[in-house]
Structures are given as structure tokens and as C-alpha cells.
N, C-alpha and C positions, 0 to 999 in steps of 0.2 A: 504494499500499499504506499501511497504517496502522502507525505504531509506537505504542507504549504512551502516550507523552506527548500525542500529538495526540488519541488516543482518549478520554483522561481529561479533556482540555480541552474537547472537544465534550460530553462527558457533563455536565460542570459548567455549561456555558452552557445545556443544555437543562433542567436541574434548576432553574436561576435563572429561566427563562422560566415554568415550571410554577408556582413559588411566587409569582412577581409576578402571574400571572393569578388565583391564589387569593385574593390580597390585594385585587385589583381588583374582584372579584366581591363582596367583603364591604363595600365603600364604599357610603354612602347618599347620594343626592342630595337637595338642598334647594333649593327655589325662592328667588329673590332676595327679601329682605325678611322671609322667614319665620324665626322664632326656634326654635332647637333647644333642646329641654329634655332634659337628662340624668337618668335616673332613677338615683338612688343608693339601694342597698339598705342599710338600717341593720342593723348587727349586732344579734342578739337579745341582751338582757341575760343575763349569765351566772348560773346558778343557784348559789347558796352553799349549801353543806351545813350543815344545822343541827348545832350541836354538843350533845352529850349533857350536857356538864358546864354547870352553871349557876354563874357567878360571884357571890360574895357582895358586899355593899356595904362591909364593913368593911376597914380597912387591914392587919388581921393576916393573915400567911400563914406557911406553913412549906414546907420542901423535904423529902420523905421518900424513902426508897429502899426498893423492894419488888419482887421478881422480877428483880432485876438492872437495873431502870430507876429513874429519878428522876422524881418528880412534884411540881409546885408546886401546893399546896392551901390553901384558905381554908375558913372555916366556911361550910357549906351547899353546897359543891361536890359534884358526883356524879362520881366517877372510875371508869374501868374499868382494872383491875389484873390481873395474871397470876393465875390460879386457884391458890391455894396452900392451901385447906383445903377439905375435903369434909364433908358433914353440917351445914353452916350452914342456918338457917332464916331467913326474913325477919324483921328486926327483932333479929337477934343482934349483939352488940357485937364490933367488930373493932378490935384496937389495933396501931398501927404504932410500933415502938420505935426504928427506924433513922431518926432525925431529923437532918437535916444543917444546916438554917439555920431559925431562928425570928425573925420580925420582927413586932412589935406596933405598928408605925407610928411609934414613938419610937426604940426600942432594937433592935438587930440582934444575935443571938447566933449565931456561927458554930461548928460543931463541929470537932473534930480526930480523926477524921472524923466522929464522932457526937456529939451532946450528950447528956451523962448526965442522967438523970431526966427527959428530955423525951419526951412521948408525943403521939400524934395519934390520937384515938378517933373512930370511925365506926360506922355501923349498915349491916349487910349488906342489900342490896336484892334482887339476883338473880344468877343464873348465866347464862351465855350462851356462844355460840361465834361467832367472828369468820368473815368471808367466807372461802370456799374459796380455797386457794392451790394452783394446779396445779404439781406438780414433774415435768418432763419431762427424761428423758435420750435423747439421740439420736446416733447415729453414722452418718454417711453411707456408702452403698455396702456396709454389712455387715449389714443387716436388724436392726439393734439399735434398739429403741424400748421405753422403759419410762416409764409414766405413772402417777403417784400423786396423790392429793389429800390435803389436810391443812387441818383447821379447828382454830384455836387457841382453847382455852377461857379465859374470862375471867370475872370477877365485878364487879359494880357495888356501889361503896360509897358512902355518903353520909357526908361529914365532919361530925362534931357538935362536936368540941372540939379545941383545940390547948393542950395543957399543958406 
């Protein structure tokens, strides 16, 4: 008669024999004196997403706050910010008055929290909507499933001047 320990021991030895036979079948034989070349697959180069913002060559920059976020900007940059104004047409002026830092390459001015009389002026370029974000609510075993999508609106602004 078998007891549980001898049965488990036999089961382990048979499974070990099976795995050994599988690995033995995968081995390759090579004649004496023949060289073995291993092929190594090189990873494909990663694709880097292009940024929409173009950095300017000057040393002057500012940090502005709009839509609850902070953006580091320089003259000539194209930034995407939260859509906060309707009815703008291409070429209209946009002014950001919540300026936190201004650096002209020599002097740095830091606000507490904002710099008085400092402005960053830009030109409106276009409206858009970001990629869709799926919002899913699910509870197991209760047939509860809610799914909604959302696309956040934004606007593109080209920075013209830091004053």
C-alpha cells in the first residue's frame, strides 16, 4: 500500500525525468573542430517622440503659471496649455501675468509668489484636444461596469516676448 509521502516522492521523480528528457532533446550536437556561431538579435532603436515645443537659442527664460500648472518658457517656444479662453482666432495676443521667475542670462528675479509688472506675451496658434482617456469603474461579482471617455481641451501658444 502507498502512503501519501511515497506517492509524492514517486511523482517528483517522474516529473524530474520528464523535464530532463525535454532539455536533452533541445541540445544541439556539433562535430569536432566545427565552430558554433551564436546569433544575437540586436534590439531595435527606440523611437523618440518629437516634442512640439521648439526651444529658443537665447539664455532668457521665464516660469509662468496657468491652468494650475507651471511652464518654463523662452522666446520662440510653442507651448500647449489648458484651454482657458474661447473665441480666440489665430494670431490673437495672449498675455500670461502670473510670472514666477524671470532670468535674462545675467540676473534672476524670483517672485513672492509672482513678480509684479512682469508679463509673458504670446500669439495664439490653435485649439486642440488631447488623446482620449478611458475612465472605467468596475466591481467584481456585482455586474457593475461603467465606462466613460474624456479628451482634455488645450490651446497652443507661441511665446513672443518676456517683459
